[in-house]
Phi, psi and omega in degrees: 000134184287160176306318177301307178298319176297320178296310180308318181297308181302314183298310183300330185271336187255334189303313182304316182295321183290319182289324172299320182287323174296320180300309177305319176291324191258026177054038176076006182284103190295316188296312186290329176290321173298329174293318180282330175295318177300314179299319175307311187285337175296318178294315174304317175298318186293323181254014180304318179288347177261001173296124190269343181082014182285342172224179177296148175300326180289326178294324180293318177292324172299317177302316174299314180302305180309309181299319181292317179292321185293317177301317180296316180301314179302315172302323183267008195311320188267002177254140177268134176270142183244142174258121183273131175240122189294137183286346181270010185284163179282162184286341175286316175300315184298310179305316178296315176302318185290323176296313176301319176300318180297313181294317178298322176298315180292319175304319180302331185280351181283157176293161180304321185283326181288324178295318176297315183299309185289330180289322177293319178296311177299338175285338179095009176293135174306146184297330173295322178289327169307311180299323180294315179292320180280338180084025174233168184283165189293321178295327179291324173302310179305312182291318178301313184298323177297309180300317180296315176298315174302313178305311180299319176296318176300314186297314183296315178306324183275348185288000000 
């Protein structure tokens, strides 16, 4: 399979996961998340031939995504990202958007590592793979996820 065909297959299979992960890191800012997803896949293209296959390709892409988003957050550290809610939405849509905004604000309050863990968990990545991406053992990931969920529940209730 040519590099181009292989890349297209990888892109098609992983783009939805990458964009959701970027949205989580970037407080739901769709434009910035799309830019970051594009950056991720530029890096995937550049380094695809260097991928050694020691882990799943999706795990490698998650790691690139996490690092790319964290780099962007460091650049934008002093700027607040805003979630725009269109004024012509129905009240039900607005309520759902407000709930997502609240969750993103609570996720933003987590430490960098905990934020990575919960976003990967929300993405449906198996906990063993989360442990591999983050670089901690599986039992620590399970414990952290439980604590993070408790923390987020309390935060959202207080919003």
